N, C-alpha and C positions, 0 to 999 in steps of 0.2 A: 167878542167871540162867543160869549155865553148866550147871546140871543139867537145863535144859529140853530139851536136844537129846541124841539118841542118839549115842554115840561112833562107831557103825558107818556113819553117812551123814547125809543131810539129813532123814530122817524123824524127826518129833517123837513123843515118847511121849504117851499120853493125858493124863497130868498136865501135860506140857509144853504141849500144845494148850490145856488149860484155863487154865493160867497166862497164856498169851499172850492168850486171849480176855478174861480178867479184867483183865489189864494194859491192854488196849485200851479196855475199858469204863471202867476207872478213869481213864485218861488222857483219854478222850473226855468223860466227865462233868466232870472237873476243868478241861479246856480251855475249856469253855463259860463257866464261872464265873471263869476266870483273867483277871487284868489284866496289863498290861505291868509287869514288875518283880516278878511273883509266879510262883513255880514250885512244883509238887508232884512229887516224885521217888519213885516206888514202890520200896520196899526189899524187901518180901516179902509173900507172900500164902499163908496157911496155912488148911487146913480145920480145923474145930473138932469137938468131940464132938457138938454139935448139927448135924445134917446140913443144916439150912436156913441156916446162917450160916458166915461165914469171917472171919478176922482179916487185915486189910491194914495194913501199917506203911509210913509214908511220911515223908519229910523235906520240909517246906515252907520256902521261903526268900522273904523279903519285903524288897525294897529300901526305903530310908527313905521314909516317907510313903505307901507303897503298901498297899492293902487287898486281901484275897483276893476280895472281892465276896460279897454276901449269898447264902447257899446252905444246903442241908440235906444230911443223910446218912440212909440207910435203916437206921440203927442208931446205936449210941453212938460217940462220939469221946473218946478219952483223950489229952490233949496234955501235952507237957513242953517248956518253952522252953529251948533249948540256948544261944542267944545273943540279946542284945538285949531288946526289950520290945514287947509288943503291947497295944493297946486291944482288949479282947474284948467284943463285944456279942452277947448271947444273948436272944432274945425272952422277955419275962417276968422278966428279971433286970436289975439295974442294971449299966451298963457298968463294967468294971474293968480295971486294968492288970495284966498278968502279965509278970514279968521273968525273966531267966535264972535257972534253978534252981527255978522254980515250975511247978506243974502246974495243969491245968484239965480240966473234964469238960463235954461237951455231950450232953444227952439226945437220944435218937432223934427225928428229924423236926423239931426246932426250928430256925427260921431263925436264923442267926448270921453273924458276920463278925469278922475280925481285921485290925487295921491297925497297921503298924509306926510307932510314935510316937518311936522313937529316931533317932540320927544315923547308925548303921551298919546293916548287914544283920541282920535278925532271922531266926533259924532255930528251927524247931519240929519235934520228933519227935512224930508223931501215929499213934495206933493206932485203927483203926476196926473195930468188931465189927458187921458188916453182913449184910444178907440176900443170899444168893447170887442171881446173875442180875440184880441191879440195879446201876446205876452207883454208885460210892462217893460221889460228890458230884453234886448237882443244883442248878442256879441257882434262887434263890428268885424268885418272880414278884411 
């Protein structure tokens, strides 16, 4: 995040402005689906060779018993459980538990949810390969 600002003053670079806009869209989209005890922290946002997509990496933290809330992404999600365990529900798939050290994949546009079924905080590293100009997460209706 430190690279978002010019060293010479308060003016942001073009890429810095884009990063702020994307971060706000990311946070805005995530906040709608967010429950008390669930947070998504944006770590980085990088352009890809496909000019219509970007990669967003975030850390999600779930308090015990808390779910993210049903939502979708305008692209794929690749997740890795850093700590704890989650009950992962993806439309069209049987629910499954993913534990620390395990990974998961959510195809674009599928409604899904994750709930901490453990006794401590669950932490997930998520990478989203998503369409530019769209919020990273949108609540499911």
